[in-house]
C-alpha positions as CSV (number, residue, x, y, z in Angstrom):
1,X,0.0,0.0,0.0
2,X,1.4,3.4,-1.0
3,X,0.5,6.9,0.2
4,X,0.5,10.2,-1.6
5,X,1.9,13.4,-0.2
6,X,-1.5,14.2,1.3
7,X,-1.3,11.0,3.4
8,X,-4.5,9.4,1.9
9,X,-4.4,5.7,1.6
10,X,-4.2,4.4,-1.9
11,X,-5.5,0.9,-2.1
12,X,-4.6,-1.8,-4.6
13,X,-7.3,-3.4,-6.6
14,X,-9.3,-6.0,-4.7
15,X,-10.8,-7.7,-7.8
16,X,-10.0,-8.5,-11.4
17,X,-11.6,-5.2,-12.7
18,X,-9.0,-2.9,-14.4
19,X,-8.8,-0.4,-11.5
20,X,-5.9,2.0,-11.8
21,X,-6.4,3.4,-8.3
22,X,-8.7,3.5,-5.3
23,X,-8.4,6.7,-3.2
24,X,-10.0,7.6,0.1
25,X,-10.9,11.3,0.6
26,X,-9.7,13.0,3.7
27,X,-12.3,14.9,5.7
28,X,-10.6,18.2,5.1
29,X,-10.3,18.0,1.3
30,X,-12.9,18.8,-1.3
31,X,-14.1,16.3,-3.8
32,X,-12.5,18.3,-6.6
33,X,-9.1,18.3,-4.8
34,X,-9.5,14.5,-4.2
35,X,-10.3,13.7,-7.8
36,X,-7.3,15.8,-9.0
37,X,-5.0,14.1,-6.5
38,X,-6.2,10.7,-7.4
39,X,-5.7,11.2,-11.2
40,X,-2.4,13.0,-10.6
41,X,-1.2,9.9,-8.6
42,X,-2.2,7.6,-11.5
43,X,-0.5,9.9,-14.0
44,X,2.5,10.4,-11.7
45,X,2.4,14.1,-12.1
46,X,1.5,17.3,-10.2
47,X,-2.2,18.3,-10.0
48,X,-1.0,21.5,-11.7
49,X,-0.1,19.6,-14.8
50,X,-3.7,18.3,-15.3
51,X,-6.4,20.2,-17.2
52,X,-8.6,22.2,-14.9
53,X,-11.3,20.0,-13.5
54,X,-13.8,22.8,-14.0
55,X,-13.6,22.1,-17.8
56,X,-15.5,18.8,-17.3
57,X,-17.8,19.4,-14.3
58,X,-19.3,22.2,-12.2
59,X,-16.8,22.2,-9.3
60,X,-19.2,23.9,-6.8
61,X,-21.8,21.2,-7.4
62,X,-19.3,18.3,-7.1
63,X,-17.9,19.7,-3.9
64,X,-21.4,20.2,-2.5
65,X,-22.6,16.8,-3.4
66,X,-19.6,15.1,-1.9
67,X,-19.0,17.5,1.1
68,X,-17.8,15.8,4.3
69,X,-21.4,16.0,5.7
70,X,-22.8,14.1,2.7
71,X,-20.1,11.4,2.2
72,X,-22.0,8.8,4.3
73,X,-24.9,9.1,1.9
74,X,-25.3,6.8,-1.1
75,X,-24.4,9.3,-3.8
76,X,-22.6,7.9,-6.9
77,X,-21.2,9.9,-9.7
78,X,-19.1,8.9,-12.7
79,X,-17.2,11.4,-14.8
80,X,-14.4,11.4,-17.4
81,X,-11.4,13.4,-16.5
82,X,-7.9,13.5,-18.0
83,X,-8.4,10.3,-20.0
84,X,-9.9,8.3,-17.0
85,X,-13.3,7.3,-15.8
86,X,-13.5,8.6,-12.3
87,X,-16.2,7.1,-10.0
88,X,-17.1,8.8,-6.7
89,X,-19.0,6.9,-4.1
90,X,-19.2,8.2,-0.5
91,X,-15.6,9.1,0.5
92,X,-14.0,6.7,-2.1
93,X,-12.8,7.5,-5.6
94,X,-12.0,4.8,-8.1
95,X,-9.9,5.8,-11.2
96,X,-10.4,3.5,-14.1
97,X,-8.7,3.5,-17.5
98,X,-11.0,4.4,-20.3
99,X,-11.3,1.5,-22.7
């Protein structure tokens, strides 16, 4: 198990699905920050090297839907960002290669 510079656990795949990364959001980070960090980890780059996430989704809405007070709810969202399919569910983000 590896960790990123923000100390979030990055989990190895638990099944045969082609998961590039599973990332657990910290209570103090926004959903947008977490998505960018997860994708940057997969890409092995800085979040500053990624395209702005606001080009693919309304960042205020994403952060509101997955705010710390709502992460225990059963919200599920899938978006494409930086060449990956990113799935948010509660406080977990799964980054999948786009086939």
